[in-house]
N, C-alpha and C positions, 0 to 999 in steps of 0.2 A: 779364208786365211786361218791358219792354226794359231795356237797360243803364242804370245810374244814373251820372251824371258828377259828382255833388255832392262826393264824397270826393276824387277826383283833382283837381277844380277847386279845392277848398279848399286842398289841399296845394300846388298850383302858385302860388296867390295868396299863401300864407304864405311860401313860399320867395322870392317876388319882393318881399317886404317889406310886403305889405298887412296891415293891423291890423283885427281885428274890433272894431267900436265898440259895437253893440247889436243886439238882436233887433228887427226891424221888425214891421209888421202881418202877421198870418197866418204864412205860411211864409218871409217875406223876412228877410234878414240885411243889415246895413249895415256896410260896410268902408270904410277909407280907403286908397287906393292912393298910393304915393309919387310917381308921375309924373302924378297927376291932381289937379286942384283940386276940392275938395269930396268928397262921399261917393259910394260905389259900391254901390247897392242890387242885390241879386240874390236869386232864389228859392232856398231851401235844398234842394229836391228837384225834379229835372226829368229827363226821359228823353232830351232832344234834344241831340245833339252840336253842332248849329248854335247853340243857345242858349248852350252852354258856350263855344264859340269866340267868340261875340259878347261875352260877359262878359269874356273874356281881352283882346279888342281894346279894349274900353272901359277896361280897367285899364292899357293901354299895352303889353301883352305879345303875343307871337306866337301864332297858332293852334296847338293841341296835339292836337285830336281830329279 
């Protein structure tokens, strides 16, 4: 299995002010980003750095992976 980006992604989102709202369906988590209107759903475990960067961009942050 390749590298997991879920822990570093969660740390970056928390430092940026994102707040965990609730557990979604399956492996998804729902957060609220300060610079985004509405919620930000993301999968809690994924091996792709491209997906991690896409979630950061949706939250209004810069790419980190």
